N, C-alpha and C positions, 0 to 999 in steps of 0.2 A: 378526408380533412378532419382533424380533431377540433372539437369545440373548446371555447375558452372563457365563456361568460363568467362562470363562478371563479375561475382562477384569476381573471382580470380584476374582479371585485375584491378578492382576497389580497391581491398584490397592492391594489390601491390603498387598502386599509393598512397593510403591513408597512407601507412607506411612511405612514404617520407615526409608527411606533418603533420601527427597527431601522437602523442605518442602511439605506439602499434597499430596504424591504426584505433582506436576507440575513441569515446568520452565518453564512460562509460565502465569500465573494463569488466563487465560480457558479453558484446557483443563480446568479443574477442574469445570466445569458448575455452579459456585456460583450463577450468575445464573438458571439454569433448574431447579436441584435435580437430585438423582440423582447417579450416578457416571459418569465418562467411560468410553468404550470405548477399546480399544487396537487399533491398525491393524497388520495383518500385511503388507499390500502395497497398491499402488495402480496402476491402469492406466487411461489415458484419463480418462473423467469419473467413475470409480468407485473406491471404496476397499473393501478386504476386511478385515474385522475378524479378530482372532485366534480368534474363535468361528466363523468361516466365513461370516458374513453379508456380502452385497454391498450397498453403499449408493451411490446417486447423490449425488455430492459437489458442493456449491455453496460450499465454503470454499476449496478449491484452494490449500492451504498458505497461506491468508490473502493470496492474490493472485498469487504467482509462477507458478502452473500455468496460464498463459493458453493453452498448447497441450495441456493435459491432463497427467495424471501419466505418468511414464516414457516420454516421447516418444522414439522410437527414435533420432532424430538427436542429442538431448541425451545419452542414455545412451552412444551411440557416441563422442561427443566427449569425455565424461568418461573413458571407458575408454582412449581413445587418448592423452589428456593424461597419465593416471596412469602409462602405460607409460614416460614420460619423467621421472617424479618427481612427488610430491604437493605439494611446497613447496620453495622455494629461498631466500627472503630475498634474492634477487638479481633484477634486472629480467629479465622474460621477454617474449617476443614477443607473447603474447596480450594483455598490458596495453596495448600500442600499438594493436593492432587494436580493442580495446574502446573506447579513448579516441577513436579516429577515428570509430567507429560512433556513439558518443554525440554527438560534435560534428556529424556529418553529419545526424543525425536531429533534433537540438535546436539550432536556430540561435542561441539565446541563450548557448550554451556556447562560449567561446573555448578554455578549458582545463579539465581535469577531474582530480580526485585520487580514486583508489580507496581504499576502506576496507572495513570488515568487517560493517557493519550499518547499518540506517537510523538507529538511535540515534546511532551514531558520526558519520554524515554530517550530521545536524541539529546536533548539539553542535559539530562542527567548523565548520560554516557560520556559526553564531552567533558563535563565537570569532573567526573570520576577519572578519566584519562589524564586530565591536567593534574589532579591531585596525586595520582599514582606516579607520574613521571616527573612532577615538579617543574613542568614546562608550561608555557603560555600559548604558543602558536598552534594552530591546527589547519589542516587543508580540507577544503570541500571542493566540489566540482560544479561548473556551470551546468544548469539544467537539472541538478539533483536538489530536491526539496526535502528538508528535514524538520519542517515545522517552523513556527513563527517566533522562536526565541531570538532576542536581539542580535546575538553574535552570528545567527544563521541567516538573517535577512540582509545578505551581503552579496553584491554583484562584483564581477571581476574588475580589477583596475585596468590601467592602460596597457599593461604588459603582464606576461606570465609571472614575473617576479615581484610585482607590486602588491601592496596590501589591498584588501578589498575595500569597497566603498559602500556605505549604507544604502540599502535598496528600499527603504521605507522611511517616511517621515517619522520622527519620534525616536530614531535610533542614533544615539550620539556617535560621532566618528571614533571616539576613544573605545567604544564597545566593539567596533569592527576592525580595529587596527591589528589585531592578532589573528584575523581570519585571512587565510591565503586561498584564493579562488583560481582553480586551474581548469583547462578544457578537459572533458572526459575523453578517454581513449588515447591520450597523448603521453607516451612513455617519456619522450625527451623533456616535456614540461615538468614531469615528476622528478627526473634526474636533476634538472637545473634548480628546482625549488629546494630540494634537499641539500644540494651543494651550496646554495646561497644562505641557508639557515642551519648550519651544522649544530647538532645537539640542542636545537631549539623547538623542534616540532613534537608536540605531545601526542597528536592523533591525526589520523586520516579518516574521515567519515565519507561513506559513499553508498549510494544505492547500487548494488551489484548489477541490477537491471533497472536503469532509470525509467520510472513510470509517471513522472511529473512534467515531462516536456514532450508528451506523446509516449513513445516507447522506442528505445534503441538498445542494442546489445553490446556487451564488451567484445572487442576484437580478440581473436585467439591469442592467448598468452598475456593479455593485459592484466587480468585479475591475479594471475600467477606472479607477474612482475611486481604488482602492488604489494602482494604478500611478502615477496623477497626484500624489497627495498625498505619496507617498514620494519621488518625483523632486523635488518642490518643496522638501522639507525635507532633501535630501541623505541620505536614509535608504535603506539597502540592503533591497530587496525580495527575500525568500527564498521560493520555492515549494517546499514539501515534496511532491515527486512520487514518494515511495517506493511508494505504492499506484497512483497514476494514471499515472506515467511509463510510456510504451510500451504502456499498456493502453487509454486513452481515445482514442488516436490514435498514429501512429508517433512524433510529437513530444510526446505526453502532453497534459495538460490545457491547457498553455500554447499548444499548437497548436490545440486544439479551441476555445478561447475567444479566441485572437488576442492574448495578453498576453506581453510579453517581460520576465521578471523579471531581477534582477541576478545572483542565485545560485539554483541548483536542487539539490535532494537527490534521489538515486535509490537504488533497492535492488530486492529481489524479482525482477522479470523479468530484470534484467541478470545474475543469478546462475543462472538456469535451475533454481532450486530449491535451490541451495547458498547458504551464508551470504555476503552481499555488501552493500556500500554504496558510494556515490560522491557527490561533490558537485562542482559546477563552475559556471562562469559567466564574467562579464567578465574579460578578461585582466588589466586593471590591478588588480582585486581579488585574483584568484587568485595573482598574482605576489607578493603579500604573504606567502604561505606559505613556510615553510622548505623547501628551503635558500636560496631567493632572498630571502625577506623575514623579518621578525621574528616572525611568527605560527607557533608550533610546532604541528605535527601529524605523527603517525607511526603506523605499525602494522606489526608483524613479518609478518603474513600478508596485508597489503593487496596486491591484485592477484594473489591465489592462482591458480595456473595452472588448477586444476580448475574453480574458480568462473568464471574468465574464459572458458574453453573452453565451459562449459555455457551461459553467457550469450550468447556469440557465436552458438552454434548456435540458441538461442531467437530472437534478433533476426533471424538469417538466415532462419529458417523463417517468421517473421512477414512478412518482406519478400518471400518467394518462395513463398507458399502455393500448393500444388497443382502446383508446377513440378517435373517429374521431372528430376533431374540427377545427376551423379556425386557421390560422397561429398565433403562440404565439407572445407575446410582444418581446421576445428575437429575434425571426425571423424578426420582423418588425424594430428592433433597437429602440423600444419605451419603455416607462415606465410610469405608473401612479399608485397611491395608490390603487385604486379599483381593477385594473387588477392584481397587485402584490398580493393582498389578495386572489384572486381567484387562482392564481398559488400556493400560500402556502397551500390552502385547498386541492387542487388536489394532491400535493406532499405528504401531511401528511396522506391522507386517502388511497392512492393507495397501493394495495398489490399484484396485478396480476404479476408484474415483479418479485417480490421476490418469489412468489409461483412457477413461472416458473423456476427460477434459482435453487431453492431447488430441484425440481423434476429432472431437468437435472443433477444436481450434484449427486443425488442418483443413477440415471441410469448409469452415467459414473463410479461411485465408484463400483457399482455392477459388471459391465462388466469387469473392470480392475482386480478386485479381482478374478473373475472367470477365466480370462485369466492366471493369475499367478498360481492359484490352478491347472488348467488343465496341465500347464507346470511343475508343481512340484517345483516352485520357491518361496522361502519365500519372501513375500512382506508385509510390514505394510503400510496400506493406511489410511492417515488422511485427513479428510474433514470437513470444516465448511461452510455450505451454498455453495457458488459458488467458494470457494477457496479450493485447494486440493494439496496433495503431496503423492507420493508413494516412500517409502524407501525400498531398497533391504536389509531387515533384518527381522529375525523372531521375534525380540523383540519389545515391544511397545516403542514408541518414545514420551517422555514427556518433553525433554529438549535438549540442545545442545550436552551434553555428549552422550545421547542415539542416536541422529542423526549421530554423528561421527562414530558409529559402522556400519553404512550402507556400503554396498559393492559398492564403487564408480566406480570400474572398470566395474562391471556389468551394472551400470547406464550408463556409457559411451557407451557401446555397445547397450543398449536399446535406448538411445537418437538417435544415428546415424541410428539405424534400423527403428525407427519411422519416422525420417526425410526422409529416403529413401521411406517410404510408404506414404509420403505426409502429415505427422502430425508433427507440430512444437511444441515442449515442451520447457520449459526453459532450457538453456544449462548449467545446474548445478544441482546436486543432492540437493543442499541447496537453492532452490528457489521454491516459490509456483507457482501453476498453477491457471489460472483464466478462468471461464466460462462467457459467455455473453448471453443476450437474443437473440442474432443473431444465436447462435449455434442451429442447427436443430436436430431432431431425426436421420436423415440420417447422419449428421456429427458425432454424438456420436456412431452410429452403425459402421460407417467406422473406427472410432478410435478404437473401441473394437476389430474389426476384425484385424486391423493392429497390435494391442497389442498382440493378440493371435498368430499371425504369428511370430512376433519378439520374443516373450517369448519362443517359441519352439526352437529357434536357439541360445538362450543364454547359 
C-alpha cells in the first residue's frame, strides 16, 4: 500500500491556489475517485512519489516518454542547449534539424511549422485547411480529442447530420455550428455527411488510432475509405498524430496503415518531454501560412531550442537504439549539415526500438488477458504497438459508444488495486496506456502478477 501523507498535504495546499488543485483535469482522479499523488522524480519506467513510493508507470507523461523518463541523452541535450540560452524568439539551428527529421520520417510532410502544444497544432491545421479550401465546415469524430480550441470542444448532435453542440461552458454555439461530429469507424455516416454538405467541408480531422477514449483501432478499410472520400470532395484530410506520431512506427500511424494524409499534427515525442507541437503536410497547403500566404499563425516560443534539442535526441535514439556512439549533436548543443544528415539516416533506418516495443506490448497484452480470464472477468483488450487499453466489457470496442458500455465502477476498483500493488495506470477508463523502451521483462511480469491479484478481488 502506497503512503499519501505528503501528497495529501500538497493537494490541500494546491486547492487553495489552483482550480481543482491540478493544471490538467485528468490529474484530479475525478474519474476514479480519491486524491492524486504528487511525483518527486522519474527515471526509466518508474516514478517516485513525494512520499517515497516507487511505481511502475504506464502513463509516460501521456505519451512522450517512449524512451522512459530522464533518458540520459535527452537530459544531456537539454543541458547543453540551455548553456546557449533558453529562448531566443529568433530562428535557431535546432528548428531546421527537427524540420528535416520530421520530413525524412514522415513522407507526407513537405513542410512543417513548429508550435507549442498539440492543441495549437490541431487548431492551426484546421484554420489552414479552411483558408486553403475557402470552406468553413469540418468533420471530427466522437471520442477523438484534438485539444481545447473552441471549435473542437464539440459533442455530437441528435443525429449524424446535425451540427455539433458545445461541450464546454464558455463556447458560443456559433463557434460550434460549423463542426460536424460523426461516429468513428462508420463509413455510412461519412457518406451521408458529405452528401448533405456538398462542396462545404474544408477538412476531416481524426486520430487514426484514437487514444483519448481508451484505445480503439480503425476497422479494415476505414482509413482507406476516409482518404478516398476526402480526395473526391477536395477536402483536406488531417491526421492528428500527437499521440501516435513516432510511436506506432518511425512514421507514425500513417506509416503503419499506409495512408498519406494532407496535413499531420505532431507533439509529445518530438519534444522529448518538453512542451511542443508541430503541423505539416503538402507544400501547396503549407505555403498558405504567413508570411507566405494569408493564413495567420504565430508563436513566440515556437521552435524553442530546449524542446527542439530534447526532441532531436529522442528521435535520434529511437533510430539508433543500442548503438554505442559519441555524444550526439543535440547533446553538444551543436548543428551542422553533415551531422544532421547522419542523424536523419540513423533515425530513418532504426527498427530495434519499435521491435522491442511491439514485443513488450504483446507480452503485456497476453498477461492481462490471462489474468482476466483466470478471474472470470470480461475484458476487451485493445492494443496497437506500445499503446493499449483494457475495457471491462465483453463486447468489442470500435468507437465511443462501444467504450461507454464498459464497467467504470469495476475499472475504479482495478485502478486503485493496481496502484496499491505499485503499478500506475491512467486514472480513467477512457485513456490509453503507454509502454516505453525502459520497461523491462521484470516490470511486465510484476504488472501481470499484480493484475492477477487484483482481478481476483474485483
